[in-house]
TORKOL-4160 file (C-alpha; in steps of 0.2 Angstrom, whole numbers, padded with zeros to 4 digits, m for minus):
321
<pt num="1" X="0407" Y="0373" Z="0318"/>
<pt num="2" X="0417" Y="0367" Z="0335"/>
<pt num="3" X="0409" Y="0354" Z="0346"/>
<pt num="4" X="0400" Y="0359" Z="0362"/>
<pt num="5" X="0413" Y="0357" Z="0376"/>
<pt num="6" X="0406" Y="0349" Z="0390"/>
<pt num="7" X="0411" Y="0357" Z="0408"/>
<pt num="8" X="0414" Y="0344" Z="0422"/>
<pt num="9" X="0419" Y="0357" Z="0434"/>
<pt num="10" X="0416" Y="0376" Z="0436"/>
<pt num="11" X="0426" Y="0385" Z="0449"/>
<pt num="12" X="0422" Y="0403" Z="0453"/>
<pt num="13" X="0435" Y="0414" Z="0463"/>
<pt num="14" X="0429" Y="0427" Z="0474"/>
<pt num="15" X="0441" Y="0439" Z="0483"/>
<pt num="16" X="0436" Y="0445" Z="0502"/>
<pt num="17" X="0440" Y="0461" Z="0512"/>
<pt num="18" X="0427" Y="0466" Z="0524"/>
<pt num="19" X="0414" Y="0457" Z="0517"/>
<pt num="20" X="0406" Y="0450" Z="0534"/>
<pt num="21" X="0388" Y="0458" Z="0529"/>
<pt num="22" X="0388" Y="0452" Z="0511"/>
<pt num="23" X="0394" Y="0434" Z="0514"/>
<pt num="24" X="0378" Y="0427" Z="0520"/>
<pt num="25" X="0368" Y="0432" Z="0502"/>
<pt num="26" X="0382" Y="0430" Z="0492"/>
<pt num="27" X="0387" Y="0412" Z="0497"/>
<pt num="28" X="0369" Y="0406" Z="0494"/>
<pt num="29" X="0366" Y="0415" Z="0478"/>
<pt num="30" X="0382" Y="0407" Z="0470"/>
<pt num="31" X="0377" Y="0388" Z="0479"/>
<pt num="32" X="0362" Y="0389" Z="0468"/>
<pt num="33" X="0370" Y="0389" Z="0452"/>
<pt num="34" X="0373" Y="0371" Z="0456"/>
<pt num="35" X="0355" Y="0369" Z="0453"/>
<pt num="36" X="0355" Y="0374" Z="0436"/>
<pt num="37" X="0369" Y="0365" Z="0431"/>
<pt num="38" X="0367" Y="0349" Z="0438"/>
<pt num="39" X="0382" Y="0338" Z="0427"/>
<pt num="40" X="0394" Y="0351" Z="0433"/>
<pt num="41" X="0404" Y="0350" Z="0449"/>
<pt num="42" X="0403" Y="0367" Z="0457"/>
<pt num="43" X="0420" Y="0375" Z="0467"/>
<pt num="44" X="0419" Y="0391" Z="0475"/>
<pt num="45" X="0435" Y="0399" Z="0479"/>
<pt num="46" X="0435" Y="0412" Z="0492"/>
<pt num="47" X="0451" Y="0421" Z="0495"/>
<pt num="48" X="0452" Y="0430" Z="0512"/>
<pt num="49" X="0463" Y="0445" Z="0508"/>
<pt num="50" X="0467" Y="0450" Z="0526"/>
<pt num="51" X="0451" Y="0457" Z="0533"/>
<pt num="52" X="0450" Y="0460" Z="0551"/>
<pt num="53" X="0431" Y="0458" Z="0552"/>
<pt num="54" X="0421" Y="0439" Z="0555"/>
<pt num="55" X="0424" Y="0437" Z="0537"/>
<pt num="56" X="0435" Y="0422" Z="0539"/>
<pt num="57" X="0422" Y="0415" Z="0551"/>
<pt num="58" X="0408" Y="0416" Z="0541"/>
<pt num="59" X="0417" Y="0409" Z="0527"/>
<pt num="60" X="0424" Y="0393" Z="0539"/>
<pt num="61" X="0407" Y="0389" Z="0545"/>
<pt num="62" X="0400" Y="0389" Z="0526"/>
<pt num="63" X="0416" Y="0379" Z="0520"/>
<pt num="64" X="0413" Y="0366" Z="0535"/>
<pt num="65" X="0393" Y="0365" Z="0528"/>
<pt num="66" X="0398" Y="0362" Z="0508"/>
<pt num="67" X="0416" Y="0354" Z="0511"/>
<pt num="68" X="0412" Y="0347" Z="0492"/>
<pt num="69" X="0410" Y="0364" Z="0487"/>
<pt num="70" X="0418" Y="0379" Z="0496"/>
<pt num="71" X="0439" Y="0381" Z="0496"/>
<pt num="72" X="0445" Y="0395" Z="0507"/>
<pt num="73" X="0462" Y="0401" Z="0501"/>
<pt num="74" X="0470" Y="0415" Z="0517"/>
<pt num="75" X="0481" Y="0427" Z="0514"/>
<pt num="76" X="0494" Y="0432" Z="0528"/>
<pt num="77" X="0489" Y="0451" Z="0524"/>
<pt num="78" X="0480" Y="0462" Z="0513"/>
<pt num="79" X="0490" Y="0461" Z="0497"/>
<pt num="80" X="0474" Y="0470" Z="0486"/>
<pt num="81" X="0461" Y="0463" Z="0476"/>
<pt num="82" X="0472" Y="0459" Z="0460"/>
<pt num="83" X="0485" Y="0448" Z="0471"/>
<pt num="84" X="0468" Y="0441" Z="0479"/>
<pt num="85" X="0462" Y="0435" Z="0461"/>
<pt num="86" X="0478" Y="0428" Z="0456"/>
<pt num="87" X="0479" Y="0419" Z="0472"/>
<pt num="88" X="0461" Y="0412" Z="0468"/>
<pt num="89" X="0463" Y="0407" Z="0450"/>
<pt num="90" X="0483" Y="0399" Z="0455"/>
<pt num="91" X="0469" Y="0388" Z="0468"/>
<pt num="92" X="0454" Y="0385" Z="0456"/>
<pt num="93" X="0453" Y="0368" Z="0447"/>
<pt num="94" X="0439" Y="0370" Z="0436"/>
<pt num="95" X="0436" Y="0369" Z="0416"/>
<pt num="96" X="0434" Y="0386" Z="0416"/>
<pt num="97" X="0434" Y="0400" Z="0430"/>
<pt num="98" X="0423" Y="0413" Z="0433"/>
<pt num="99" X="0428" Y="0430" Z="0444"/>
<pt num="100" X="0414" Y="0440" Z="0453"/>
<pt num="101" X="0416" Y="0452" Z="0469"/>
<pt num="102" X="0408" Y="0446" Z="0486"/>
<pt num="103" X="0396" Y="0463" Z="0486"/>
<pt num="104" X="0383" Y="0453" Z="0475"/>
<pt num="105" X="0383" Y="0469" Z="0462"/>
<pt num="106" X="0385" Y="0459" Z="0448"/>
<pt num="107" X="0371" Y="0445" Z="0445"/>
<pt num="108" X="0378" Y="0428" Z="0448"/>
<pt num="109" X="0366" Y="0420" Z="0437"/>
<pt num="110" X="0375" Y="0429" Z="0422"/>
<pt num="111" X="0388" Y="0415" Z="0424"/>
<pt num="112" X="0376" Y="0403" Z="0414"/>
<pt num="113" X="0376" Y="0414" Z="0400"/>
<pt num="114" X="0393" Y="0415" Z="0401"/>
<pt num="115" X="0396" Y="0396" Z="0401"/>
<pt num="116" X="0384" Y="0393" Z="0386"/>
<pt num="117" X="0396" Y="0405" Z="0376"/>
<pt num="118" X="0411" Y="0394" Z="0384"/>
<pt num="119" X="0403" Y="0377" Z="0378"/>
<pt num="120" X="0404" Y="0384" Z="0361"/>
<pt num="121" X="0422" Y="0387" Z="0359"/>
<pt num="122" X="0423" Y="0405" Z="0367"/>
<pt num="123" X="0439" Y="0405" Z="0380"/>
<pt num="124" X="0434" Y="0424" Z="0386"/>
<pt num="125" X="0418" Y="0428" Z="0394"/>
<pt num="126" X="0419" Y="0448" Z="0399"/>
<pt num="127" X="0400" Y="0455" Z="0409"/>
<pt num="128" X="0403" Y="0473" Z="0406"/>
<pt num="129" X="0392" Y="0486" Z="0413"/>
<pt num="130" X="0380" Y="0498" Z="0402"/>
<pt num="131" X="0375" Y="0506" Z="0417"/>
<pt num="132" X="0379" Y="0506" Z="0435"/>
<pt num="133" X="0369" Y="0512" Z="0451"/>
<pt num="134" X="0384" Y="0521" Z="0461"/>
<pt num="135" X="0387" Y="0540" Z="0464"/>
<pt num="136" X="0392" Y="0553" Z="0452"/>
<pt num="137" X="0411" Y="0553" Z="0456"/>
<pt num="138" X="0413" Y="0536" Z="0453"/>
<pt num="139" X="0403" Y="0536" Z="0437"/>
<pt num="140" X="0413" Y="0549" Z="0431"/>
<pt num="141" X="0431" Y="0544" Z="0437"/>
<pt num="142" X="0426" Y="0527" Z="0429"/>
<pt num="143" X="0421" Y="0532" Z="0414"/>
<pt num="144" X="0437" Y="0542" Z="0412"/>
<pt num="145" X="0446" Y="0525" Z="0417"/>
<pt num="146" X="0442" Y="0516" Z="0404"/>
<pt num="147" X="0439" Y="0529" Z="0389"/>
<pt num="148" X="0460" Y="0532" Z="0394"/>
<pt num="149" X="0463" Y="0513" Z="0394"/>
<pt num="150" X="0455" Y="0512" Z="0377"/>
<pt num="151" X="0463" Y="0526" Z="0369"/>
<pt num="152" X="0481" Y="0527" Z="0377"/>
<pt num="153" X="0483" Y="0508" Z="0383"/>
<pt num="154" X="0473" Y="0493" Z="0376"/>
<pt num="155" X="0463" Y="0499" Z="0359"/>
<pt num="156" X="0444" Y="0490" Z="0361"/>
<pt num="157" X="0444" Y="0489" Z="0379"/>
<pt num="158" X="0428" Y="0489" Z="0385"/>
<pt num="159" X="0421" Y="0504" Z="0389"/>
<pt num="160" X="0410" Y="0500" Z="0404"/>
<pt num="161" X="0425" Y="0492" Z="0410"/>
<pt num="162" X="0423" Y="0474" Z="0418"/>
<pt num="163" X="0427" Y="0463" Z="0435"/>
<pt num="164" X="0414" Y="0452" Z="0431"/>
<pt num="165" X="0422" Y="0437" Z="0418"/>
<pt num="166" X="0424" Y="0419" Z="0414"/>
<pt num="167" X="0439" Y="0410" Z="0407"/>
<pt num="168" X="0445" Y="0395" Z="0400"/>
<pt num="169" X="0457" Y="0383" Z="0410"/>
<pt num="170" X="0471" Y="0388" Z="0396"/>
<pt num="171" X="0467" Y="0408" Z="0400"/>
<pt num="172" X="0471" Y="0406" Z="0418"/>
<pt num="173" X="0487" Y="0395" Z="0414"/>
<pt num="174" X="0494" Y="0409" Z="0404"/>
<pt num="175" X="0489" Y="0422" Z="0419"/>
<pt num="176" X="0499" Y="0411" Z="0430"/>
<pt num="177" X="0513" Y="0409" Z="0421"/>
<pt num="178" X="0516" Y="0427" Z="0419"/>
<pt num="179" X="0519" Y="0431" Z="0437"/>
<pt num="180" X="0516" Y="0450" Z="0435"/>
<pt num="181" X="0515" Y="0462" Z="0449"/>
<pt num="182" X="0507" Y="0479" Z="0451"/>
<pt num="183" X="0496" Y="0475" Z="0436"/>
<pt num="184" X="0478" Y="0475" Z="0433"/>
<pt num="185" X="0474" Y="0457" Z="0430"/>
<pt num="186" X="0455" Y="0461" Z="0420"/>
<pt num="187" X="0467" Y="0470" Z="0407"/>
<pt num="188" X="0479" Y="0457" Z="0407"/>
<pt num="189" X="0464" Y="0446" Z="0403"/>
<pt num="190" X="0461" Y="0457" Z="0388"/>
<pt num="191" X="0479" Y="0460" Z="0384"/>
<pt num="192" X="0481" Y="0441" Z="0382"/>
<pt num="193" X="0471" Y="0444" Z="0364"/>
<pt num="194" X="0459" Y="0429" Z="0365"/>
<pt num="195" X="0443" Y="0434" Z="0356"/>
<pt num="196" X="0431" Y="0438" Z="0371"/>
<pt num="197" X="0412" Y="0437" Z="0371"/>
<pt num="198" X="0403" Y="0454" Z="0378"/>
<pt num="199" X="0391" Y="0452" Z="0388"/>
<pt num="200" X="0381" Y="0469" Z="0394"/>
<pt num="201" X="0374" Y="0471" Z="0412"/>
<pt num="202" X="0367" Y="0483" Z="0424"/>
<pt num="203" X="0379" Y="0484" Z="0441"/>
<pt num="204" X="0368" Y="0485" Z="0456"/>
<pt num="205" X="0370" Y="0496" Z="0470"/>
<pt num="206" X="0378" Y="0489" Z="0487"/>
<pt num="207" X="0365" Y="0483" Z="0497"/>
<pt num="208" X="0376" Y="0478" Z="0513"/>
<pt num="209" X="0392" Y="0484" Z="0522"/>
<pt num="210" X="0404" Y="0497" Z="0517"/>
<pt num="211" X="0415" Y="0496" Z="0501"/>
<pt num="212" X="0434" Y="0497" Z="0503"/>
<pt num="213" X="0437" Y="0501" Z="0487"/>
<pt num="214" X="0443" Y="0517" Z="0492"/>
<pt num="215" X="0449" Y="0534" Z="0481"/>
<pt num="216" X="0466" Y="0530" Z="0483"/>
<pt num="217" X="0465" Y="0510" Z="0477"/>
<pt num="218" X="0456" Y="0518" Z="0462"/>
<pt num="219" X="0470" Y="0529" Z="0460"/>
<pt num="220" X="0483" Y="0516" Z="0460"/>
<pt num="221" X="0475" Y="0505" Z="0450"/>
<pt num="222" X="0475" Y="0519" Z="0439"/>
<pt num="223" X="0492" Y="0521" Z="0439"/>
<pt num="224" X="0496" Y="0502" Z="0438"/>
<pt num="225" X="0486" Y="0498" Z="0424"/>
<pt num="226" X="0494" Y="0513" Z="0412"/>
<pt num="227" X="0512" Y="0509" Z="0418"/>
<pt num="228" X="0508" Y="0491" Z="0413"/>
<pt num="229" X="0500" Y="0493" Z="0396"/>
<pt num="230" X="0505" Y="0508" Z="0389"/>
<pt num="231" X="0519" Y="0520" Z="0384"/>
<pt num="232" X="0510" Y="0537" Z="0385"/>
<pt num="233" X="0517" Y="0543" Z="0401"/>
<pt num="234" X="0533" Y="0542" Z="0394"/>
<pt num="235" X="0529" Y="0548" Z="0376"/>
<pt num="236" X="0519" Y="0564" Z="0387"/>
<pt num="237" X="0536" Y="0566" Z="0396"/>
<pt num="238" X="0546" Y="0568" Z="0379"/>
<pt num="239" X="0532" Y="0579" Z="0371"/>
<pt num="240" X="0531" Y="0591" Z="0383"/>
<pt num="241" X="0551" Y="0593" Z="0384"/>
<pt num="242" X="0550" Y="0597" Z="0365"/>
<pt num="243" X="0538" Y="0608" Z="0367"/>
<pt num="244" X="0545" Y="0617" Z="0383"/>
<pt num="245" X="0562" Y="0618" Z="0375"/>
<pt num="246" X="0554" Y="0626" Z="0359"/>
<pt num="247" X="0544" Y="0638" Z="0369"/>
<pt num="248" X="0561" Y="0643" Z="0377"/>
<pt num="249" X="0571" Y="0646" Z="0360"/>
<pt num="250" X="0555" Y="0656" Z="0354"/>
<pt num="251" X="0555" Y="0667" Z="0370"/>
<pt num="252" X="0573" Y="0671" Z="0368"/>
<pt num="253" X="0573" Y="0675" Z="0350"/>
<pt num="254" X="0559" Y="0686" Z="0355"/>
<pt num="255" X="0569" Y="0695" Z="0369"/>
<pt num="256" X="0583" Y="0696" Z="0356"/>
<pt num="257" X="0575" Y="0704" Z="0344"/>
<pt num="258" X="0566" Y="0716" Z="0355"/>
<pt num="259" X="0585" Y="0719" Z="0362"/>
<pt num="260" X="0592" Y="0723" Z="0346"/>
<pt num="261" X="0579" Y="0732" Z="0337"/>
<pt num="262" X="0572" Y="0744" Z="0350"/>
<pt num="263" X="0587" Y="0744" Z="0361"/>
<pt num="264" X="0576" Y="0741" Z="0377"/>
<pt num="265" X="0584" Y="0733" Z="0392"/>
<pt num="266" X="0579" Y="0715" Z="0394"/>
<pt num="267" X="0564" Y="0715" Z="0409"/>
<pt num="268" X="0552" Y="0703" Z="0414"/>
<pt num="269" X="0557" Y="0696" Z="0431"/>
<pt num="270" X="0540" Y="0689" Z="0435"/>
<pt num="271" X="0538" Y="0682" Z="0418"/>
<pt num="272" X="0556" Y="0672" Z="0422"/>
<pt num="273" X="0550" Y="0668" Z="0436"/>
<pt num="274" X="0535" Y="0659" Z="0430"/>
<pt num="275" X="0545" Y="0650" Z="0417"/>
<pt num="276" X="0556" Y="0644" Z="0431"/>
<pt num="277" X="0541" Y="0638" Z="0441"/>
<pt num="278" X="0532" Y="0630" Z="0427"/>
<pt num="279" X="0550" Y="0622" Z="0423"/>
<pt num="280" X="0552" Y="0616" Z="0439"/>
<pt num="281" X="0536" Y="0610" Z="0441"/>
<pt num="282" X="0536" Y="0599" Z="0424"/>
<pt num="283" X="0554" Y="0592" Z="0427"/>
<pt num="284" X="0546" Y="0585" Z="0444"/>
<pt num="285" X="0529" Y="0578" Z="0435"/>
<pt num="286" X="0543" Y="0570" Z="0422"/>
<pt num="287" X="0554" Y="0563" Z="0435"/>
<pt num="288" X="0539" Y="0556" Z="0445"/>
<pt num="289" X="0532" Y="0547" Z="0430"/>
<pt num="290" X="0549" Y="0539" Z="0426"/>
<pt num="291" X="0549" Y="0535" Z="0445"/>
<pt num="292" X="0535" Y="0526" Z="0443"/>
<pt num="293" X="0542" Y="0513" Z="0428"/>
<pt num="294" X="0558" Y="0513" Z="0439"/>
<pt num="295" X="0549" Y="0508" Z="0455"/>
<pt num="296" X="0540" Y="0494" Z="0447"/>
<pt num="297" X="0556" Y="0487" Z="0437"/>
<pt num="298" X="0565" Y="0488" Z="0454"/>
<pt num="299" X="0547" Y="0478" Z="0463"/>
<pt num="300" X="0549" Y="0464" Z="0451"/>
<pt num="301" X="0568" Y="0463" Z="0450"/>
<pt num="302" X="0566" Y="0458" Z="0470"/>
<pt num="303" X="0556" Y="0444" Z="0466"/>
<pt num="304" X="0546" Y="0444" Z="0481"/>
<pt num="305" X="0529" Y="0435" Z="0479"/>
<pt num="306" X="0513" Y="0444" Z="0475"/>
<pt num="307" X="0505" Y="0437" Z="0489"/>
<pt num="308" X="0508" Y="0424" Z="0503"/>
<pt num="309" X="0494" Y="0411" Z="0508"/>
<pt num="310" X="0492" Y="0408" Z="0525"/>
<pt num="311" X="0482" Y="0394" Z="0523"/>
<pt num="312" X="0469" Y="0383" Z="0511"/>
<pt num="313" X="0454" Y="0374" Z="0515"/>
<pt num="314" X="0450" Y="0366" Z="0500"/>
<pt num="315" X="0434" Y="0358" Z="0494"/>
<pt num="316" X="0434" Y="0339" Z="0496"/>
<pt num="317" X="0428" Y="0337" Z="0476"/>
<pt num="318" X="0444" Y="0341" Z="0470"/>
<pt num="319" X="0449" Y="0324" Z="0476"/>
<pt num="320" X="0438" Y="0317" Z="0463"/>
<pt num="321" X="0446" Y="0325" Z="0449"/>
């Protein structure tokens, strides 16, 4: 049985984007974790992902009150939640690092359960949603997304999904070294292959502010996840091409047989037009899928950073390392 590990420092990364209304509740809730971890130094790393509201001012105010516990990373503009998390992981210094959203839909106290698993040797603890207090459309979209992820991309991926987790410093190092762009960092954590501890929980309804996690951002994450972790779209093109070609050959054989057997003139302009339209549509879809892969290859070859940090207000407790 492995020895129980001592947690000297716990870092929690919180991506922030238009969370002015949530932060006054979220920050105290996270700070209260210190009461349950008296022998552990708590480091909260808030990443301001180009917010245009007062999120930065709120963070600065709380950082001035708790300079030993709160670090604020400001990005030059909005780079997206995945890049913000990556920036936070780079700045975090803890023996293990948690990730949680700023809207307080996830219960911070669940970190205590994750920490107990970490103390016992678990390197990845994932809080997966067994239920979510959200709209029907969001639930259906999420269910489809995670089912396809499990079936076509990453076998065994949690059916409820996750973006609330705790990972070991070793896992953080793996993620930082990868420097992968246009990806799903949660899927990367699962892809690394460390045996995860799955902790189900119920996601609460958002109480304050308006979510900036729009439908188009969900679609982008959907596409990024499949292009990064699955060959299924490319294989779909190959299979569709074979099927279309086979159908075309069968239809041609039928037309020739009909002409030779009954000496009827070849007709069916409507059918021909429909087949051409279908064929052109299939080709455009195939080009679009290939383009998604090619664009990501081009984007990676440019070597542009995933994010640009404007400033960091570090927690003074880092100096005690």
